[in-house]
N, C-alpha and C positions, 0 to 999 in steps of 0.2 A: 171045767168051764174056761179057765184061764188058758188051758192047753189048746182048746178049740179056737179061742180068739187069736192065739199066737200063730196057730197053723193057718188060719184064714188070712191073717195079716201077711204071713210069709208068701202065701199063694198070690195075694194081690200084688205084692212087691215083685214076685217073679213075672207075673203077667205084665206089670208095668214095664219091667226091664226088657222083657221079650218084645213088647209093643214098641218101646223106644228103639231097640235094635232094629226092628222091622221098619220103623219110620225113617231111621237114619239110613238103612240099606236102600229103602225106596228113594229117598232123597238123593243118595249117591248115584243110584241107577238112573234117575231122571237127569241129574247133572251130567253124568257120563254120556247118556243118550243125546242130550242137547249139544254137548261138545262134539261128539262124533258127527252129529247131523250138520253142525256148523262147518266142521272140517270138510264134509262131503260137499256142502254148498260152495265153500271156498274153492275146493278142487274143481268143481263143475264150472264155476265162473272163470277160473284160470284156464281150464281146457277150452271153454268157449272163446275166451280172449285170444288164445293161441290159434284156434281154428279161424277166427275172424282175421287175425294178423296174416295167417297163411293165405286166406282168400284175398285180402287186400294186396298181398305181394303178387299173387297170380294176376290180378287185374293190372297192377303196376307194370309187371313184366310184359303183359300183353300190349299195354299202351306203348311202352318203350319199344317193343319189337315192331309194332305197327308203324310208329314214327320212323324207326330205322329203315323199315322196308320202303316207306314213302320217300325217304331221302335217297335211298339206293336207286329207286325207280326214276326219280327226277335226275339224279346224277347220270344214270345210264342213258336216259333220253337226251340229255344235253351232250353227253360224250359221243353217243353213237349216231345221233341225228343232227343236232345243231353244230357240233364240232366239224364234221366233214363238209357241211354246207358252207360254213364260214371259211374253212381252209380252201375250198374250191373257189369261192369269191375272191380270196386273196390272190390266187393264181392268175385270175383275169386282171387284177389291179396291181401287177408287179411293176418293177422298175423299168421293164422293157416297153411299158405302155406308151411312154413318150416317144420312143423310137419307131413306133408302128405308124402305118399310113392312116389317114383320117378315117377312112371307112372301117378299117380294122379296129381302130380305137373305139369308134362308136359301137361296134358289135361287141367288143370286150366289155365296155361299160354297161351295155344293155343286158348282157348275159350275167354280169356280176349283180346288177340291180335285181334281176329275177331271182337269183339265188338268195340274195339278202332278204327279199320279200318272203321267200319260202321259210327262211330262218326265223323271221319275225312272226309269221303265222304259227310256226311250230312252238315258239316260246309262248305265244299267246294261248295256245291250246294247253300247254303245261300249266300256265297260270290259271286258266279256267278250271282245270281239274282240281286245283287246290281250293279255289273259291269260285263256284259257278256264278257268272255275272247275273243270271236271272235271280238266283237266291239273294245275292247281295243287294240288288237294286229293287226287286219286287217282293221278296219274301218267300217263306217256306211253301205257301200254297201254290204260288205261280211256278216255283222250281219243281215241286212234286208233280203238279199237273202236266208241266212240260215233259218231265221224264216219262210219265205214263203214256202220254200221246206219242212219244217217240217209240216206246216199246210196242204199243198197239199198231203203230204205222208200219212196223217191220213185218206184220202179217203172221208172225209165228205164235203170238200170244194175245188174247183178248184182255187188255188192261184198261182200267178206269180208276179215277180218283175223284173223291168228292169231299170238300171241306164244308161242314155245316155251320161252324161258328169259329171263325178265326179273324175277328175284327181288329184285335190288337196284336201286333207282332211281338215276338220274343226278341231277346238280344241276338245279334247276328251270330255270335259264337254258339249260342244255344240252338239256333235254327240249323247251323252247319252240322252240329253233332247229331241232331235228329235226322237231318237229311242223309248223313252218312250211314246211320243205322238202317234207314229205309232202303238205301242203295244196297247195303250188305244183305239185307233180307231178300230183296228182289233178286240179287245175284245168286243167292243160294237156291231160291225157288226155280229160277231159269236153268241152273246147272244140274240140280239134283231131283226136282220134283216131277218133271214131265207134266206140268200143269197145262190146262187149256185156258183158264182164266185166272186173273188176279185182280182183286178189287180192294181199294183203300178208302176208308172213311175216317173222318175226324169230327170229334165233338168235345164239348167242355162241360165241366160242372163248376161249382163255385170255387173249388180248390185245385182241380186237376184238368189237364188236357189228355184226351185219349185218342190214340191213332191205332186203327185196327186194319190188319191185312188178312184177306180171305183168299184162299186158292183151293183148287180141286185136285191138286197133285199129291205126291207123297210128301208127308211132313213128319214132324216130331211133336211130342207132348212135353210137358214141363219136366217130368222125371228124366227123360232122355236128354233134354237140354242141360239140366244140372249135371248129369253124368258126363256128357261130352265136354262140358265146360271145365271139368276137373282134369281132363286128359291133356297131355302135352300137345296133341294135334288139335285141329279145329281152331286155328288162329282167328278165323272170321267170327266164330261165336264168342271168343274171348274179347275181340274188338267191340262186339255188340254189348257185352256185359260191362266192359270197362267204360264205354261211353255212357251207358245208362247210369253207371255209378257216378260219373261226373255230373250228370243231370239230376242226381238224387231221385231218379225214377226207378220204375220196375218194369219188367217185361214178362209176359206170360204166353206160353205155347199150349194150345189146346186143340181138340177136335170137336166138331159140332156133334150134338146128340144124335143127329141123323146119320153120322159117320160118312157124310158125303163131302165135306170139305174141312180143311184145317184153318185155324185162325191164330194170328199173333197179335197181342194187345200190348201197346206201349202206354204206360201210365206215368205222366210227367207232371210234377207240381208246378203250379203257375208261378210261384215265388222261388224259382230255381236260382241259386246263387253259385256262380262259377268263379 
């Protein structure tokens, strides 16, 4: 009887020991799993931060490259066009002007004045390309409508724009960024899509403003935009992405369910901070 009780007590102790070992092993396994999972999460966040940093760098490089190209274009316009005009005007107004006859003096002054007027007009056009006066004075709606009227007036493309709800203007800097994106999109459509029409609409919600471009030419969808935006080429698309980044907005490329036209949607927060 005593032997049976001893044996039973021994079995219970063994079972308790095995159970304890099992619980400890399970606890260790759970701890190891949690630690490994946390490490994976940390590595994932590190990788996402690295990818985000790389993406930010791409946007920054695109913005810097765009600004540099703008400076080079302005410098080229001033050097190639304004420079020769002013140099020619100087020839007419040289030191020999006083030794010329009255009639010849008047002719030289008149010719110099015409050349200087041309130079002033050229510089004004360069200034307007940096900040369109219609945009500055009357706002995004007027500048966009004016742009579409000019495109439609060329006869090569049926273009129209309609703003449904733009009662309060954004900051001039914001409107300029949005206008440049619209210009870039239109430029791409005209150059690459072979579209017959392009239509722009604008509307707002409580928190966002939406601008949509529709056209019936060749276009791209979001996956193609994302892919092209990662390549070293496609500076225009990078300019679009970088400007939308500054606006804290998003842009979507899609095709209508009827497969008859493409659409581009700009989503811009109303409380954009630049």
